[in-house]
N, C-alpha and C positions, 0 to 999 in steps of 0.2 A: 492574473496568473501569468507568470513568466513563461517564455517559450520552452524552457527546460522542464517545467512542470507539465506543460501541455504534451511534450514528447513522452514523458513518463506515463501520463494517463493514456495516451494512444498505445503505448507498448503494453500496458495492462490489458487493453481491450483487443489487442492483436491476436488472431488465431492463425496457425496453431499457437498455443500458449508459449510465451517467451520465458526462457529460464535464465536470462542474463540481465535482469533488472536489479540494480544495486538497492539493497534494503533501505539504506539511508536516503535514497532518492524517493522512495515510497513515503518515508517519514516526512520528508520535506514537502511532498505533494499534499499530504493530509493537512499539514500546517497551513499551506498556501490556500487550501479550500476552506479555511476557517476552523479547522478541527484542532484537536490536541493529541499529543503523543506523550504517554506516561510510561515510565519505567516500572516494571513489576519486579518480582523476585527472580533471580537468575537471569535468563535471557528473555523472559516474558515481557511483551510490550503491549500496552492497551492503546488502541486508536479510538478516539471519540470524535464523531462527526454528526451534526444535526441531531444530537441527543441520543445517538445509538453508538454502541461499542462493539469493537471486534478485537479479539485477542490473538496475537501471533507470537511465535518465538523467533527471536533474532537468529539468523543462521550462523552457524559456527562449524568449522573454522573459517569457512568462506564468507563472502560479503554479499553474494547474490541470493535473492529470494528464490525459494523452491517453486516448482510449477504449481503445486497444490495451493501454495500461499497466494500466488498471483491469481489463480482461479477463484479462490475465496474472496479476495479483494474485489475482483471483477463483479461477482455476484452481489457483494455488499454495496458497491457503487451503483449497480443497477437498481437495487432495492431503494436506495436513497435518491435516485434520480440524477446521479452524477454521470455525465457522458462526455466523451472527448469532443 
C-alpha cells in the first residue's frame, strides 16, 4: 500500500470524523486493499472487499465524502479487520 493510501486510511479512522476526504481517494484505497469499485445507477458506487459489499453514493456537487459515509466505511473496515 502506498503512503497516500495509508494516509487516507488513517484519515478514515481519525476522530472526530474527518469531512474532507476526497471520495476518489477512498475508491483508490479500496482498490489498493485488493477490493473492487463498481459503478451503479446514478451516483451509486459498490465497494467490494474480502467478499463483502458496501454501497455508497458519490457526493455531488462536491468531491468530499460526507461524515456519515466516512463513519460507515470506518465500521465496515473494522468488521473486515482493516486497520491503519
